[in-house]
N, C-alpha and C positions, 0 to 999 in steps of 0.2 A: 530516384527511387520509385520504379513502377510496383503498384501494390495489386498482385494478381489472386492473393488468396489471404484470406482472414479468419480469425478464431473470434468469435462473440461471446463473451460469458455475461450473462444478463440476470438480473435480479427480478424476478417475474412476482415479488411481493409488492414491489413500488407501485404506486397508483398509476403512473403514468406509463409501464411499462410496456403494454400491449400496444399502446398508440405510438411510442417512441421507437418499438421494436420493430412495428409496421414501416414506418417511415424510414427507418436504417435499412432494412431489407429491400424496400424499393429502388433507393439510390444504389444499392451494390448489387441488384439484380440488373438495373437498368445498364450499369458499366459491366456487367458480366464477370463481377469479383466471386470467386469460387468462397463460399462459407460454411464454416463448422460452428453449430451454438452450443453453448455449454451452460447449465444454470448453475446459479451459486448455491451454498448449502447456507441454511438458516444457522444464525447465532445458536451456540450450543458449547458444551463443556470440550475442551480439546479440540476446538474447531480446526486449527490448522494441522493437527496431526491426521485428520479424517479427510483431508483435501488430497484430490487424486493430483498426480506429478504429470503434468501435461509437457513438459519439456522435450517429448520426444516428436510431438506434433511440428509439422513443417507450415510456416506462415509467414507472411511480409509484415502483418501487423496484427496486434491483439487489441481489441476493442471491448473495454469495461463498460456496461451500460448498466449503472445505478446508483451508487452513491462511494463514499470514501470508501467504506467496507468492501463493497465490489472490487475497488480499484486494488485494494491490498490485496483481497483474495486471489485475483487475477496475477500481483506481483508475486506472490508467494508460488504459485503454481508455475509459473514462466521464469522462475529467478535463475540467472546465469544462462538464460539461453540465448540473450543478447536480440530477442525480437521486441521492438518497440512497444507499448503499452499506450493506446488512447483512451480517457476517460470521460465519458458522457454523464453528464449529473443529472438524474432523475431521481435524487434523494433530497436530503436538506442543506447542510452546509456546502459541501463539493469543494473543499479545500484544496484537494490535489488533483480533482478532474478539469477538464480543458473546455469541454463544450456543454453549452445548456441544453438541456432535451427539447427545448422550443427551438432549437436552431440546427437542427441535425441534418438537414435537407442542405441547408446551404453550406455550413461548414464540411459537411462530407465531401461535398462536390470539390471544394477547394482542397481538403486532404487527398483525395483522389487525382487530382492534377498535382501532386507533390509541393505544394505549397504550405510546407511546414518546417519546423526545425525539431530535431531532436535533443533533448536533454538528459545528461547523465547524471544519474542519482547516486548518492552515496546509502548502502544498507550496512546492516550488522552482521557479523557473521558471531553466533553463539555459542559458548561451551559450558556445560553446568558439569562441575565436577562433584562427584558424590562417593560412597562407598562401593556403590556398582559402577558398571562403565561409563563414561561422558555421556550427557545428553547434549546433543547438538540442533540448534536452529538457527533463524533467519529473521531478519525483521527489517522492514523496509521503514517503519514510523520509530519504534520506540520499544525500549525494552523496561520491565520494571521488576524491582528487586526491592520486598516487603518482609516484613518481619513475621507474617504470618498470625499462628494462637501467641505467638509471645509476647507478654503483655509491657516488656520492656525494649527500650532504645536498642537499635542495634548498631554494632559498630563495621563500618564499611573502608576498606582500603582500597583506594583506585590509583592503578598507575597507566601510563603509556608507554607501551612497549616495557623498558627496564627502567622507565624514570617514572619515580614517585610523582602523583598529581597531588593528594591530599587524603585526608581523613574525616570520616562523616560519622557522629553520632546522631542517627534519626530514625522516624519510623518507616523509611524506605527512599530509596532512590530511582530516579528516570534517567535512562540513558536515551537522549535522543537524537535522531537524523536530524536534519533540515526540512526533510519532507514530514516528519512526525508531526500529526494534529496536537500532541503534546506540547511539541517545540514552540507552538504558536505563543504559549504563555510566556516563554523566552524571548522569543522575535518580536513580541509587541506587534505594533503597526507594520512590520518591515516583512517582505517575503524573500528568504535567503535559502529558497528549497534548491536552489542550484550551486550553493556550496561546498565544498568537501569539508566539512566539520561534524563535530558530535558535539551535542549539549549535555552537560550534566547538571540535573536539581534534585536539592533533597527534598523529602515531604515531612513535614511536621504533622504532629497528631490532628491539629484542627483541620488539615485539608481533607481526612477521613471523615469527618464529622457531618 
């Protein structure tokens, strides 16, 4: 797979964003790779509703330069496009990114030489039914169902297709893909990000304290 054009989504609020971005651009310019640079949106209410859909852009690779949040924004904007996403970590945890920011030059040369493997990830298609028309959503990591202002436990019935899974009495429920950062609490010390599975974990009142 030859990489001729990339879209770079960068979080410029990160401390090493300028330095890492310059190193990345140097490598891409040297290899004559076409680039389109896009900035992330800062954390805010209804963030994912405000993200511009970039699935119409043509590229061989999307590079998310930031932390896990930056990669999640990139995945949301390019969902279903089939374009691979590479995460460069200049954040903190970097659980779902692939390359440390201080190794951009070395690792990008390897990527541009096609020395990589594309991993397929499970995502969630969400539909919330209410009095008005259904609200649709999408998540690479997890979805959270909470009781809101209701002071009592809520009842949740979980099904897989037409098969009943179980019933919950809880403060909330996390439905997480293997990629999800919340799923790390279920995975413990193991990385199951390549599995095609969904984890369910109920929330007790103490977890919100």
